[in-house]
FIBAVEX-412580 format. One record per residue (C-alpha): x, z, y; residue in one letter. Coordinates in steps of 0.001 Angstrom, whole numbers, padded with zeros to 6 digits, always signed. Example, Ala and Ser with C-alpha at 12.3 -4.5 7.8 and 13.67 -1.06 7.14 Angstrom:
2
+012300+007800-004500A +013670+007140-001060S 
This chain:
752
+000000+000000+000000M +001391-000902+003409S +002054+001729+006029D -000707+001524+008655P +001797+002295+011375E +004009-000643+010395S +001183-003131+009737S +000764-005880+012327P -002035-005208+014782R -004058-007797+016648P -002550-008391+020050Q -004740-008471+023135P -005368-011915+024575V -006463-012912+028035A -010040-013985+028585H -010209-017783+028649V -012430-019285+031350T -014792-022027+030237V -015584-024516+033014P -019107-025378+034026L -020003-028910+032883P -020096-031633+035552P -023205-031649+037709G -026223-033739+036722P -027379-037069+038042D -029781-036080+040825T -031302-039511+041403S -034594-038413+039826F -035495-037250+043377F -034767-039160+046555D -033283-037608+049687E -036684-036824+051223A -037916-035125+048049Q -034787-032982+047810W -035200-031959+051455R -038747-030762+050825V -037755-029030+047581L -034959-027011+049177F -037305-026069+052001T -039720-024780+049347L -036987-022762+047658L -035863-021462+051026D -039351-020067+051580A -038755-017752+048621V -035293-016451+049630V -034845-017399+053301P -032523-016043+055922S -034262-012879+057195I -033649-011590+060728V -035045-008753+062785S -036845-009817+065946G -036972-013304+067387A -034786-015872+065681G -034459-019507+064779A -037333-021385+063174Q -035517-021515+059849D -035166-017717+059676A -037889-015442+058334Y -038618-012947+061087Q -039380-009281+060501I -039950-006458+062955T -037244-003902+063815P -039483-001254+062214D -039475-003214+058943A -035684-003290+059027L -035590+000465+059645E -037852+001033+056643T -035645-001221+054501A -032533+000651+055574Q -034065+003977+054510A -034211+002912+050882G -030805+001193+050653I -027440+002923+050321S -025375+000395+052286I -024508+000160+055970S -026785-001483+058520R -024240-004265+059044A -024052-004989+055307E -027836-005018+055041L -028236-007395+057973E -025560-009752+056626D -027207-009765+053197Y -030688-010442+054558L -029417-013156+056902A -027825-015173+054105E -029557-018556+053771K -029485-019432+050083A -030529-023058+050529A -027377-023761+052545D -025186-022605+049651N -023890-025628+047650P -023840-023519+044481A -027529-022643+044944F -028414-026301+045386R -026317-027366+042398D -027908-024715+040175T -031400-025810+041144A -030510-029429+040395A -029139-028464+036963R -032315-026601+036089M -034559-029462+037169L -032434-032063+035389S -033254-030371+032075S -037022-030542+032659A -039034-033205+030801P -039293-036501+032724P -043069-036248+033098D -042785-032746+034591S -040201-033939+037125R -042415-036892+038006K -045353-034578+038689M -043217-032317+040884L -041870-035372+042705G -045428-036428+043567T -046126-032999+045070I -042897-033168+047086L -043928-036573+048411N -047265-035175+049579L -045678-032131+051198L -043297-034417+053074G -046157-036067+054987T -048646-034780+057528S -051668-036133+055690W -050493-034850+052300G -049592-031439+053676S -053104-030656+054930V -054820-030107+051541P -051742-028404+050074L -050786-026100+052945T -053581-026088+055500G -051109-027361+058114H -051185-030816+059647S -047395-031019+059692R -044995-031789+056844P -044005-028653+054957F -040337-028858+055892H -041192-028741+059611T -043044-025414+059368L -041417-022146+060397T -039941-019922+057690A -042780-017424+058093N -045374-020190+057781Q -043722-021577+054653R -043641-018123+053072S -047340-017669+053899A -048111-020973+052148V -046452-019704+048960L -048441-016466+049110R -051636-018492+049515A -050739-020594+046476W -050156-017475+044399E -053575-016100+045341A -055434-019416+045030S -058473-019702+042773Y -057018-023042+041626L -054666-022561+038687E -052659-025644+039709T -051583-023925+042919F -050760-020705+041084R -048560-022575+038610F -046863-024406+041474L -046071-021076+043116A -044774-019711+039799K -042482-022720+039316T -041032-022604+042833V -040543-018843+043026T -039049-018570+039532T -036510-021300+040258L -035503-019825+043614A -035218-016231+042385K -033042-017258+039464K -030741-019452+041535C -030378-016770+044213F -029043-013974+042001V -026757-016415+040189E -025129-017880+043295T -025469-015500+046254S -022014-014241+047290P -023571-011356+049202Q -025662-010249+046229W -022656-010520+043909A -020622-008297+046231R -023274-005584+046608L -025142-005493+043294S -022597-003969+040906G -022959-006732+038302W -019759-008391+037071V -019643-011540+034959D -016802-010279+032776L -016889-006682+031526P -013646-004757+031743A -012454-004548+028163Y -009490-005868+026242V -010179-009026+024280V -009005-009186+020668H -009359-012307+018541P -011215-011835+015244P -009170-011225+012122A -010488-014279+010299S -010345-017783+011727A -011967-021087+010839Y -010218-023944+009206A -009975-026867+011645P -013292-028530+012353F -013593-031976+010833K -012520-034835+013113Q -013203-038569+013002F -010990-041300+014431P -012260-043830+016983P -013773-046996+015538S -015483-050112+016821N -017203-050630+013481S -020987-050144+013332P -020501-048600+009887V -020682-044777+010117P -017941-042475+008929A -018914-040921+005588V -018558-037342+004323V -019540-036363+000778D -020520-032828-000223T -022815-030838-002491D -024889-029201+000254V -025135-030113+003916V -026565-027447+006240I -027936-028507+009625V -027574-025518+011936G -025017-022716+012128S -027321-019850+013087G -028744-016853+011283C -030247-018970+008489G -027538-021601+008172G -024696-019086+008374G -026056-016938+005558V -026815-019954+003376A -023304-021330+003947A -021657-018115+002761K -023842-017776-000337V -023399-021399-001405L -019673-021629-000648A -018924-018390-002477E -020791-019822-005473A -018162-022571-005563G -020247-025387-004109L -018937-027852-001569R -020649-027025+001715V -020603-028746+005112V -022201-027034+008111V -023196-029180+011101L -024263-028168+014591D -024791-030013+017863K -023154-027047+019601A -019441-026321+019913Y -017515-023240+018833Y -016343-020814+021509F -014083-018045+020168P -014517-014435+021344P -011779-014761+023972E -014057-017240+025779M -017020-014841+025691L -019025-013612+027431P -019421-016473+029880M -020780-016273+033418P -024519-016829+033286S -024490-020390+034644L -021810-021467+032175T -023461-019630+029290A -026773-021352+029898Q -025065-024741+029845A -023017-024125+026686H -024920-021545+024628L -028639-022092+025236F -031163-024777+024460E -032073-027012+027403N -029770-025290+029876G -031341-021871+029458G -035021-022259+028596A -037656-024658+027318V -040854-024504+029359A -044118-024895+027464S -046127-027963+028382D -048482-026045+030648D -045693-024011+032263G -047109-020723+031022S -044231-019663+028772T -040462-019861+029066H -038914-020190+025613V -035329-018951+025248T -033446-020304+022227A -029781-020426+021303G -027864-023679+021145S -024491-022230+020263A -022126-022191+017336W -023683-019297+015460G -027127-020173+016824G -029306-017416+018200G -027003-014863+016586G -024394-015639+019247T -026663-014854+022190I -029238-012441+020752N -029266-008738+021536W -028126-007511+018129G -031293-005676+017065V -031552-005273+013288C -035103-004236+012405L -036279-004769+008833D -039477-006792+008358P -042385-004317+008439P -044119-003510+005170D -047515-004469+006588Y -046200-007950+007428V -044637-008399+003982L -047912-007275+002397Q -049760-009875+004475E -047388-012630+003392W -047626-011596-000251A -051390-011131-000438Q -053027-013241+002262K -050517-016100+002081D -050027-015994-001680G -046251-015422-001585L -045764-012334-003798P -041975-012490-003679F -041958-010763-000281F -043000-007442-001827T -040589-007556-004780T -037470-005403-005193P -035424-008614-005097A -036448-009370-001509F -035871-005759-000510K -032370-006104-001985E -031816-009249+000085A -032741-007320+003250V -030319-004573+002312S -027596-007058+001374R -027571-008930+004672V -027662-005692+006678S -024771-004289+004700S -022642-007406+005176F -023007-007202+008959M -022252-003483+009015G -025536-002646+010689V -025168+000579+012610C -027704+003209+011490P -030224+004151+014141A -028910+007697+014539E -025461+006349+015492A -026696+003930+018172V -025055+004583+021566P -027994+004964+023939L -027772+003833+027545N -030100+005028+030315H -032646+002331+029505R -032866+003277+025848G -033009+007016+026550R -035770+006568+029138A -037994+004781+026614L -037434+007542+024054L -037957+010370+026528E -041013+008856+028187G -042581+008080+024810S -041928+011624+023576A -043615+013132+026636R -046686+010990+025932L -046731+011692+022180G -045879+008087+021273L -043720+007075+018306D -040303+005759+019350A -036897+005591+017737R -033427+004115+018249P -032870+000583+016932T -030115-000284+014428P -027613-002850+015724L -025115-005212+014100N -022449-004186+016590S -021459-000763+015294G -021485+002611+017042P -018676+001895+019514D -020090-001189+021222H -021436-000482+024691H -021514-003894+026349C -024499-005222+028260G -023374-008853+028213H -024198-009968+024651C -026918-012293+025940H -024039-014361+027354L -022003-014366+024142G -020313-011349+022593C -016586-011215+023324G -014137-008330+023218G -013348-007443+019629A -016300-009593+018481A -018164-006391+017687A -021571-008037+017335K -021453-009408+013818Q -023403-012601+014373G -022924-015712+012230P -019983-017069+014243A -017789-014035+013521V -019082-012914+010125S -021073-015270+007882W -019414-018544+008857L -015811-017252+008653P -016665-015858+005215A -017983-019293+004244A -014773-020820+005609A -012658-018535+003428R -014686-019759+000450A -013966-023400+001317G -016899-024469+003518A -016227-027196+006073E -017657-027482+009569F -018512-030180+012086I -019291-029196+015682E -020759-031515+018305G -022881-033302+015686F -026432-034178+016761Q -028321-035031+013576V -030730-037879+014246E -032572-038002+010949R -032531-037003+007326I -031612-039795+004903V -033797-040333+001842F -033323-042379-001283D -036379-044489-000437D -034549-045878+002586D -033748-048685+000137D -037372-048826-001053G -036823-046903-004294V -038056-043336-004805K -035930-041279-007183K -037452-037836-006744G -039770-036053-009134K -043397-037085-009215G -042728-040223-007182N -041426-038149-004272K -038616-039383-002116K -035361-037426-002341R -033180-036288+000559A -029651-037619+000108T -028002-036546+003366G -028193-036747+007139V -026994-039213+009748I -026245-038550+013379G -023842-038856+016266K -020647-036846+016544W -018953-036305+019912V -015412-034944+019942S -013981-032503+022416R -012322-033885+025540D -008620-034583+025996K -007988-030944+026944D -009773-029572+023904G -012793-028536+025959G -016326-029863+026216V -016607-030559+029934G -014946-033971+030045G -016905-037199+030319G -017779-039339+027320L -015148-041868+028361E -012413-039448+027245E -014134-038347+024041R -014634-039986+020660V -018219-040809+019719T -018953-041774+016106R -021969-042258+013893D -021441-040059+010847V -023284-040057+007529L -023072-036902+005426V -024131-037560+001828R -025217-034541-000192A -027021-033435-003318K -029110-031030-001242R -030000-030840+002452V -030808-027534+004162I -032324-027704+007634V -031707-024462+009526A -031767-025375+013199C -034535-023014+014258G -038255-023181+014901S -037831-025578+017822I -035431-028168+016379W -036239-027962+012645T -039779-029398+012919P -038558-031910+015493T -035938-033213+013055L -038391-033331+010155L -040953-035258+012202I -038322-037700+013472K -037270-038195+009839S -040746-039407+008931G -042230-036370+007193L -046006-036110+007531K -047071-032679+006274N -049570-031442+008901P -047967-027994+009023H -044676-029363+010342I -044561-028416+014003G -047805-026429+013838K -048360-022659+013504N -045717-021829+016138L -045562-018094+016830H -043542-016894+019811C -043872-013100+020215H -045006-013592+023836P -043811-010930+026270T -044683-009458+029631N -042334-007164+031478Q -042442-003892+033400V -039686-002738+035728G -038867+000765+036888G -036681+001812+039808F -035002+005208+039629W -033834+007233+042602K -030407+007620+041059E -028102+004747+040130E -028750+003858+036481V -026045+001188+036034R -028301-001265+034176P -025411-003496+033115W -024089-000793+030774E -024887-000501+027094G -026505-002752+024521C -029649-004535+025634A -032048-002888+023194I -031299+000550+021788T -034811+001918+021211S -038330+000804+020331V -041823+002281+020661C -044142+001319+017784T -047368+003188+018601S -049210+000027+019677L -048122-002323+016897E -051542-002434+015194N -054149-002674+017933L -056665-004709+015907D -056182-002950+012544N -054911-006256+011153H -051260-005913+012162G -051512-007476+015619H -050290-005505+018589G -047122-004925+020561V -043758-003283+020319K -042219-001844+023464L -038503-002349+023965E -035900-002361+026724P -034786-005762+027983M -031330-007094+028700T -030443-006603+032353M -028544-009872+032797V -029627-010494+036420P -030864-014064+036203Y -033354-013079+033497L -034818-009949+035001T -035001-011335+038546Y -036478-014671+037546S -039355-012685+036006L -039930-009992+038631I -042994-010790+040766P -042456-012345+044186W -044650-010788+046865H -042805-011934+049966N -039291-012831+051043A -038284-009380+052295L -039653-007533+049264D -037784-009769+046824F -034438-009606+048604K -034675-005819+048819L -035710-005533+045153A -032696-007660+044199A -030448-005404+046274L -031671-002383+044298R -030387-003784+041005Y -028233-000667+040446R -031445+001389+040203H -033589-000965+038082L -034435-001000+034387Q -036745-003601+032813T -038794-003341+029618Y -040819-005778+027525I -044174-005638+025807S -043634-007898+022769I -046790-009229+021153G -047123-010033+017485R -049212-013086+018233D -052183-014002+016083R -052705-017394+017702D -050251-020258+017674T -048799-023321+019373G -047107-026590+018430T -043649-028206+018516V -043262-031986+018722Y -040639-034537+019840P -040786-035791+023410D -041748-039479+023219P -039083-040426+025782T -036102-038160+025081T -036736-037170+021457G -036022-033552+022386K -038395-030774+021313P -041510-030103+023365R -043467-026869+023041V -047226-026638+023497A -047904-022911+023636Y -050263-020823+025741T -050829-017112+025033P -054410-016765+023854S -056907-014365+025403A -056599-012175+022287F -052811-011984+022432D -052766-011631+026227S -055049-008624+026021A -052776-006962+023452N -049669-007569+025541V -051443-006143+028597L -052045-002918+026661E -048293-002766+026190G -047725-003279+029915V -050000-000334+030701L -048271+001824+028094A -044843+000935+029462L -045951+001876+032965A -047056+005281+031677R -043784+005700+029779I -041697+004868+032848L -043726+007284+034963Y -043137+010014+032375A -039420+009148+032300A -039079+009663+036055G -039162+006183+037598A -039971+006417+041315V -041327+002873+041549E -043018+000853+038803I -043682-002877+038820R -045889-004665+036327A -044588-008220+036223Y -048046-009694+036695L -049179-011943+039546P -050843-010204+042473G -050085-006649+041293V -048348-004586+043967E -045731-001995+042956P -046672+001636+042419F -044498+003985+044470V -044752+007626+043484R -044286+010739+045519A -043693+014334+044548G -042267+015782+041343N -040512+013135+039249A -041970+014594+036031H -045491+015258+037202E -048110+014446+034560D -049167+010853+035228G -052640+011503+033783D -053240+013940+036635K -051991+011645+039386N -055063+009946+040819E -053027+007354+042709D -051214+006334+039534F -054443+006202+037540Q -056032+004030+040223A -053014+001709+040092W -053314+001430+036293L -056979+000525+036667R -055941-002152+039148G -053423-003565+036676V -056087-003779+033994R -058536-005397+036397A -055918-007984+037439A -055699-009091+033818G -052958-011106+032214N -053350-014781+033197P -051298-017755+032041N -049437-017578+035351T -047939-014201+034385S -044211-014141+033724S -044601-015044+030049W -041329-015353+028172A -040241-015450+024547T -036998-015314+022602A -038537-015268+019100H -039887-018531+017696Q -041297-018597+014151M -043601-020381+011744G -043421-024036+012797S -042646-025119+009189C -044469-022280+007533R -044087-021310+003904M -047260-021725+001835G -048528-021599-001709R -049378-025320-001594S -048821-028387+000561A -052219-027770+002139S -051131-024266+003182A -047603-024864+004416G -044686-027202+004975A -042378-025590+002381V -042873-023695-000864D -041690-020203-001798A -038200-021577-002540R -037906-023055+000947G -038279-026543-000543A -040150-029107+001556V -043313-030045-000288W -043194-033809+000257E -039526-034498-000595A -037081-033407-003256D -033657-032020-002390G -034730-030871+001087L -034969-027217+002119Y -035640-025193+005259V -033946-021820+005748A -034682-020393+009177D -037446-018629+011126S -039651-021711+011001S -040641-020840+007406V -042222-017492+008378F -045871-017592+007262P -046809-015774+010486S -045114-013746+013201A -042700-011116+011894S -043717-008482+014438G -040074-007441+014908V -036895-009006+016230N -036532-011618+013478P -032782-011759+012686M -032813-009613+009528I -035927-011368+008206T -034350-014791+008772I -031178-013758+006995M -032938-012199+004010A -035059-015330+003534I -032005-017601+003859A -030107-015441+001363D -033010-015772-001070T -033349-019538-000628I -029596-020102-000969A -029306-017993-004117N -032236-019878-005604G -030513-023158-004787L -027317-021977-006496V -029269-021374-009699E -031026-024723-009365E -027776-026659-008985L -026181-024787-011871K -029155-025779-013988G -028519-029409-013107E -024888-029083-014140G -023344-029379-010683V -019784-028195-011192K -018277-025431-009140S -015216-026350-007111V -013694-022938-007824L 
C-alpha cells in the first residue's frame, strides 16, 4: 500500500475562461424596429432621476428618493448613480437582448416585429398605447405607464406582451449592468481552488475533412444519442458489460476547470435554445440542459427517490408492475450509491434551506433536508451554471461517462443527429413481425475551432456527415429532443410528443432585514411535502428553495414599476426565492418546428394544476412569514408585496393585514401570464402496456420498431412528483441491464 503522504495529489489549476459565442445576425429586425424595441426595454429599467430631468429619464420625487434611501445600505451618491444608469445605452444589454430574441421561433419574432412596426407609427400607437405619437417619442414616465396599463389590461394579448417585454428587460439588466454587478454581492466565479477530476476521457472521436458526399462511418454495438442522466447511466452499464458503445451529443464537453461559467456564457453553451424554450403561447419558460452530461451538468443536484404513491400508480393504473418490484428498488439504490448521494442529515444547509425548515416547523408542516449528489462539503451556489471546483456534483460528465470511458466507451461531441436509420430505408423490413429495425443514426458533426474551442466560425471548423451503424439504438436526449428526433425519423405512434408533463412552478420571494447572502450554498437543501396530495390522487405541490442565480430570480420577480424593480434588484443580498412545484395532471405536446426542425413546446398550465400551484404559493408565503421575512412577494401579476411591521416572529394567523393580503393573492388567481417556469420535462414518449397506451414498452423498446430504445425522462408514464434525476437513472439502469441480457441472448460477443 502506498504512503498517503508520498502519493501524488491533484494540483490546483487556474479557472479557464470560455468566450461568449459571436453575436447573432440581427437582420430579423430593421433599424426602426430595434429602436422601438430598445425604447420598450428602457421603459422597464430606465434611467431614474429625482426631480426634473431629460425626457428619456424616469422622474421621481425627492421624497421617493428619500424613502428609497431609507431601505438601502449604500450611500446617497451610490444610489443615485445606480438609479441613473440607462441600461438601453449599454452595448452588452443590447447584445444580450438580441441573443435572446435570435433564439425565438421565426413566427414569434415576426409577430413581435409587427407590434414594433405599429408602435413606431402615430396611427399604430393609438390603439396600443392610447397616445397619438410613436411609442419611442413618449417620455420615460409615459412609456412606463403604458407597460403598467398592458399588465392590467383585460385583453390577454396585452398582458402577454407586457410579460415578454418586462421579462426580457429584467433578465438583461441584472446580467449586464455594471452598477448592479458592483453593488449586489454576486460574483460569476466563486472563490475556490479548481481541481481537475481524477479520471479523464479518452480523446473524442474526430473526422478528417472531406469533399465526398458519402458520410464517415462508425460501427458499434450500441449507439446512445444523448449524454445526460439516462444516456450516461446506460453507457456505463453497457460498456462495463463488454459491449462496444458510442455516445453522441450535439453539445461539447467543458471540463470542471471551465465551470461554472458566467450566466451569459453558460446559457449559450450549456442550455437548450440559449437558456429557455418558450411554450407556444408564451405562458411557460422551459429550462433544459444542452451540455455534455445533459441536465445533470446544470441541475441543482437534488436526489429524491421516486415516491411510492407514484410507483404504485405506474404499476397499477398504467399496468407496469416492475416499478414496485425489489429489482427496481435496487436500481434506485444502485444509482444513488454510485453517485455518493449525501444522506439528508449530512446536507449543509444555507439560510434559504433553514428558513424553509424553520417556517414549516412553526406551521406544523412536514419538511426535511434533501439528499444531494455533491457530498457534505459542497457549499456552492453556482451549480446551475455548471459545477466546477473539485467536480463535487457527481453528474454524468464527471461520474457515469468517465466510468464508461474506462470500460472502453467512445464519445462524439458536436454531433447533431438528424434521423434514425432503419433497415427499411432500402425497402426491406428485417425486424420481427414485419417491423422495421433501427440500424443506426446519421447526422452532422462539427469539430472544434482551430484553438480547440467552440466559438470560432464554421469556416475554421470541420463539418462532416457521419453515419453510426449499430445493433441497437438508444435515444436519451430528453423529453424535448427525444420525441422530436423520433418524429423526424418517421415514427407515427400517437404518444410520441404527447403527454408532456412539466412540473409547472410559481415562485415566492422573501426579503429579510439582515443580509442572507443568497449566493451561498446549494440551490435546494430542503423540501416541504405537506401539500403533495391535494386531490387525494397524488396531485399537488412540493415546496422547495430555488437557485439564486440572479438572471433566473429577477427575470421572474414581478415588475410593478421602474423604481420598484431597480430597488428590488439592489436588495439582492437580502432576498431568498422559493418555488411551488406542481405534479401536473394535465399535459402538453412537443413537436418539430416546421421551419427550423427544432423542438416546439405546446404547454399551458391547466386550471386544475394552476389552482394546486397557487395553494403552494399561499403556503410558501405563510412559511416565509413564520421564518421572519420582512417583505413577501408572490410572483403573480398584479399582486403587490406584503411588507410586515412589528415582531418578526409574530403569528401570521393573527396578523389581519397579512391575512387580508393572502386573501388578495387567492382572489388574484394564477393566470397564464404568471411567471410560469419549469426545469422538469417528462412523459413525451411515455411507457405503456401496449402501443395504444404508450410509445415504448416496459423494456424501453419503441413499439413500432425493433432495435430502438428510449432511456430518459420522456418514458415516465406520468409526472414523477419529485426532481426526476434519480428516477431517470434508475429507469435507464433497468433498460440498459435488460438490453445487456437481450444482446447476450442473441450471441453478441463481449469485447472484454
